[in-house]
C-alpha positions, 0 to 999 in steps of 0.5 A: 223912946225909953221905958218911961215912954210906955207901959208893957201889961197883961191884956184884960177883957176891957182891952179885946175890942181895942186889940181886934182894932189895932190887930185889924189897922197892922195886917190889913192888906199885908200878907192877904187883900183884907186880913183875917187876924183880928178875927183870929185875936178874937176867937183865940182867947178861948182856945185849948192852946191859947197861954192866957198869961202871955197875953200882953197889950203895949199902952202909950198915953193910955192907949193899945198900942200893940200886943202879942198872943201864944198858943202852946206847941209840940214837938216829936222827935224819931222816938215818939217823945213829946217836948212842949213849946210856945208859938207867937202870933197874931203879934202886932203895934199899930202902924202908926207907932211901928219902927219906934222899938215898941214891937221890940219891948213888948216881945223881950218882955215877954220872952222873960216872962216866957223863961219864967213860965218854964219854957225854952222854946219859940217855934213861929212863922214869919218873914226873917228880916224882922225876926233874926234880930230878935235871935230866931234862927232857921229850923233847919239848924235846929233838926226841926222840920213840918211833917212830911220832912219840910221846912219853910225859909217861914219857920224859925225857932228861939232858945229862950235859954242858951244851948238848952235845945238838944239839936242832935235829935230829929223832931217833927213841929206841930203847932196850935190849930186855932188859926183853923177858924179862918177857914170859915170865910163867911164867919171873918167876913161877918166879924169884919163887917163890925168894922168901919169898911175898908178897901182890900187891896194888893201890897208887896208884902204878900208876895214877900211872904207868899215867898218865903212860906212856899221856898223850902230848905233842904238837907 
């Protein structure tokens, strides 16, 4: 794969359905039987925390084969001072194009754009095996926890600008609530009915992600 093989560009309204379709294909049965990520993609574009300027797609031979979406979050230190950070997800590449470098190219393109916009920190939840090579480290190393002082293994941070993060403080992370829409199971199911039927099932990745999210690093 080289730079002449693909185009990375901002998502447009014309891409919406194609992005939702590829998101469904990429996440189906990955974290849970079926998936909700295509519904998240559908709803989050109108959420107050969505960063439209970082909503990118990657295109091969005129076909959208991957996308990434970002939202705003915040960190609060022990003195109540806040720091704005960003998070990405859903991020995906169609199964037919995975493990070819397209996801890496898409992420690094948006990392550069985020720096241009003035952001210096990204926080995500994900499988460390997928993101450590992209420069992410455990939030534990940055003194960052969720409310209650919990630091799951899947909780990671990337400094977009090296050595820019103040590790001397204790930080609490609060991400966007854009995924709260998935609590409405009926709405998710009704949206899914607008796509071709797919069989829900079990994959080992579901247990792997459960372990990452429910295993915590302690001080």
